[in-house]
C-alpha positions in Angstrom: 24.5 -70.2 -35.3 22.2 -67.4 -36.3 19.3 -69.6 -35.4 20.9 -70.3 -32.0 21.7 -66.6 -31.5 18.1 -66.0 -31.9 16.9 -68.5 -29.5 19.2 -67.4 -26.7 19.4 -63.5 -27.1 16.5 -61.6 -25.5 17.9 -58.2 -26.4 18.1 -58.3 -30.3 15.3 -56.3 -31.8 16.3 -56.0 -35.5 17.7 -58.6 -37.9 18.9 -57.9 -41.3 20.2 -60.7 -43.3 18.8 -59.9 -46.8 20.2 -61.1 -50.1 22.2 -63.8 -48.7 22.0 -67.7 -49.4 19.5 -68.8 -46.8 17.7 -71.8 -48.1 14.3 -73.6 -47.2 16.0 -75.5 -44.4 17.7 -72.4 -43.0 14.2 -70.5 -43.2 12.5 -73.4 -41.3 15.1 -73.5 -38.5 14.8 -69.5 -38.3 11.3 -69.9 -38.0 11.6 -72.4 -35.1 14.0 -70.1 -33.5 11.6 -67.0 -33.7 8.7 -69.1 -32.2 11.0 -68.9 -29.0 12.2 -65.4 -29.3 10.0 -62.5 -28.4 12.3 -59.5 -28.5 12.8 -59.4 -32.4 10.6 -56.6 -33.8 12.2 -56.2 -37.3 12.9 -59.1 -39.7 14.5 -58.5 -42.9 15.1 -61.6 -45.3 14.3 -60.2 -48.7 16.2 -61.9 -51.4 17.0 -65.3 -49.8 15.3 -67.8 -52.1 13.6 -70.0 -49.6 10.8 -71.1 -51.7 7.3 -72.0 -50.7 8.2 -74.4 -48.2 10.5 -72.1 -46.2 8.0 -69.2 -46.8 5.2 -71.3 -45.3 7.3 -72.0 -42.2 7.9 -68.3 -41.5 4.3 -67.5 -42.3 3.4 -70.1 -39.5 5.6 -68.5 -37.1 4.3 -65.0 -37.9 0.8 -66.2 -37.1 2.0 -66.9 -33.4 4.8 -64.2 -33.0 3.0 -61.2 -31.3 6.3 -59.3 -31.1 7.3 -59.0 -34.8 6.5 -55.7 -36.3 8.3 -55.7 -39.6 8.5 -58.5 -42.0 10.7 -57.8 -45.2 10.0 -61.0 -47.3 10.4 -59.6 -51.0 11.9 -61.6 -53.8 12.1 -64.9 -51.9 10.3 -67.1 -54.4 7.3 -67.3 -52.1 4.4 -69.4 -53.6 0.6 -69.7 -53.4 0.7 -71.7 -50.2 2.8 -68.9 -48.3 0.7 -66.1 -49.7 -2.4 -67.9 -48.6 -1.1 -68.6 -45.0 -0.1 -64.9 -44.8 -3.7 -64.0 -45.6 -4.7 -65.9 -42.3 -1.7 -64.0 -40.5 -3.2 -60.8 -41.3 -6.6 -61.6 -39.7 -5.9 -60.2 -36.1 -9.2 -58.5 -35.4 -10.4 -60.2 -32.3 -14.1 -59.6 -33.2 -13.5 -62.0 -36.2 -13.3 -65.1 -34.0 -10.3 -66.5 -35.8 -7.4 -63.8 -35.0 -3.9 -64.5 -35.1 -1.4 -63.2 -32.7 0.3 -61.2 -35.3 0.8 -57.4 -34.7 2.6 -56.8 -38.1 2.8 -53.1 -39.1 5.0 -53.4 -42.1 4.9 -56.4 -44.8 7.0 -56.7 -47.9 6.0 -59.7 -50.2 7.2 -58.3 -53.5 8.0 -60.6 -56.4 6.3 -63.9 -55.2 6.2 -66.9 -57.6 2.5 -67.2 -58.6 1.5 -69.2 -61.8 -2.4 -68.9 -61.8 -4.0 -66.0 -63.4 -7.0 -66.7 -60.9 -5.3 -65.0 -58.3 -6.5 -67.2 -55.2 -3.8 -66.2 -53.1 -4.3 -62.5 -53.7 -7.7 -63.0 -52.7 -6.6 -64.6 -49.2 -4.4 -61.6 -48.8 -7.2 -59.1 -49.6 -9.7 -61.0 -47.2 -7.0 -60.8 -44.4 -6.6 -57.0 -44.8 -10.3 -56.7 -44.2 -10.0 -58.2 -40.8 -6.6 -56.5 -39.9 -6.2 -53.7 -37.2 -2.4 -53.1 -37.1 -0.8 -53.2 -40.6 0.3 -49.7 -41.8 2.4 -50.7 -45.0 2.0 -53.3 -47.5 4.3 -53.8 -50.6 3.3 -56.1 -53.3 5.4 -55.1 -56.3 6.0 -57.4 -59.1 3.4 -59.8 -58.1 1.6 -60.3 -61.3 -1.5 -58.3 -59.9 -4.1 -58.0 -62.3 -7.4 -56.0 -62.5 -9.3 -58.6 -60.7 -6.7 -58.9 -58.1 -6.8 -55.0 -57.7 -10.5 -55.1 -57.3 -10.3 -57.7 -54.6 -7.6 -55.9 -52.8 -9.2 -52.4 -53.0 -12.7 -53.8 -52.1 -11.4 -55.2 -49.0 -9.1 -52.3 -48.1 -12.1 -49.9 -48.0 -13.0 -51.9 -44.7 -9.6 -51.7 -43.5 -9.0 -48.6 -40.9 -5.2 -49.0 -40.4 -3.2 -49.0 -43.7 -1.6 -45.7 -44.6 0.9 -47.0 -47.5 0.2 -49.3 -50.3 2.7 -50.2 -53.2 1.4 -52.2 -56.0 3.9 -50.9 -58.6 5.2 -53.0 -61.5 2.1 -55.2 -61.8 -0.3 -55.8 -64.8 -3.0 -53.3 -64.0 -4.8 -51.7 -67.0 -7.3 -48.9 -67.2 -9.9 -51.1 -65.9 -8.2 -51.0 -62.5 -9.2 -47.4 -62.3 -12.6 -47.6 -60.8 -11.4 -50.0 -58.1 -8.4 -47.8 -57.3 -10.8 -44.7 -57.3 -13.1 -46.6 -55.0 -10.3 -47.1 -52.4 -9.1 -43.5 -52.7 -12.6 -42.2 -52.2 -13.7 -44.2 -49.2 -10.5 -44.6 -47.3 -9.8 -42.3 -44.5 -6.2 -43.6 -43.6 -4.4 -44.4 -46.8 -1.8 -41.6 -47.4 0.6 -43.1 -49.9 -0.3 -44.9 -53.0 2.4 -46.3 -55.3 1.2 -47.3 -58.8 4.2 -46.8 -61.0 5.0 -49.2 -64.0 1.5 -50.3 -64.8 -0.7 -49.3 -67.6 -3.6 -47.1 -66.2 -3.7 -45.1 -69.2 -6.1 -42.1 -69.6 -9.1 -43.7 -68.5 -7.6 -45.3 -65.4 -6.0 -41.9 -64.3 -9.3 -40.1 -64.9 -11.2 -42.4 -62.7 -8.5 -42.1 -60.1 -8.4 -38.2 -60.4 -12.1 -37.9 -59.8 -11.7 -39.7 -56.6 -8.7 -37.9 -55.6 -10.5 -34.5 -55.7 -12.7 -35.7 -52.7 -9.9 -37.3 -50.7 -8.3 -35.7 -47.9 -5.9 -38.3 -46.8 -3.6 -39.0 -49.7 -0.2 -37.1 -49.5 2.1 -39.2 -51.9 1.0 -40.3 -55.2 3.2 -42.3 -57.9 1.8 -42.8 -61.3 5.2 -42.7 -63.2 5.3 -44.9 -66.4 1.5 -45.6 -66.8 1.0 -44.6 -70.5 -1.0 -41.6 -69.5 -1.7 -39.0 -72.1 -2.6 -35.5 -72.1 -6.3 -36.1 -71.4 -5.5 -38.2 -68.2 -2.8 -35.7 -67.0 -5.0 -32.7 -67.2 -7.8 -34.6 -65.4 -5.1 -35.2 -62.7 -3.9 -31.7 -62.5 -7.4 -30.4 -62.0 -8.0 -32.8 -59.2 -4.7 -31.8 -57.6 -5.9 -28.3 -57.5 -8.8 -29.2 -55.4 -6.5 -31.6 -53.3 -4.4 -29.3 -51.0 -2.8 -32.1 -48.9 -0.9 -33.7 -51.9 2.7 -33.2 -51.2 4.5 -35.3 -53.5 3.5 -36.5 -57.1 5.5 -38.6 -59.5 4.1 -38.5 -63.0 7.5 -38.8 -65.1 7.4 -41.5 -67.9 4.1 -40.5 -69.3 3.1 -38.5 -72.4 3.8 -35.0 -70.8 3.1 -32.2 -73.2 3.7 -28.6 -72.7 -0.1 -28.0 -71.7 -0.3 -30.8 -69.1 3.3 -30.1 -67.7 2.2 -26.5 -67.1 -1.0 -27.7 -65.5 0.9 -30.1 -63.1 3.6 -27.6 -62.3 
């Protein structure tokens, strides 16, 4: 019934059916309906366990649907094939010669099911971002993202001129991800919100990020909660913030806050 409604209704602009029991078959039927519909701008499907086959059908649709602006696809058991296809969906720079019709602005692909430590699918996402001109917000939480994947993501994002918000919280980043994140912060002129909570950047990673932050004029919202950062890293962060007048919101709780670093950050 929902799929028939999507096919026939040319007024619907937003559909939120998150955390229901839509199956792989349901996702495939919905993708077919959305190949016809051109009024829907916001699709929220998070929490429906459609798996990789259902996700692949949705990704194929997104590649050809120019109307869709928001795709919330978190916690849907999406796999390697779906994320690889989403990488090609993101390529919409006509100069690339292989542009999709996608005009996505917001994309949530939290908690995919990936079994390889090689992070091939993350590489496809990263390469897609390099050739994307519309995406403003990307959420990739709980994706098993490691330092190499972070490097690939950041290295391609420095060539992206549209993204303003990146959430890679609750991944497997260590202090070795610090230089990659620092490069992104230093060179991006559009990124305003960066969410890194629940990783393990520790002092060294925080110091790298802080050095870049002191020369960045775009970041206004930074989340470093629960990153095992000690006094050394927090003091470096406080020093950077003093030179960064535009930072409006900082979350640093869950780290080793001591009186000296707390006072410096206040």
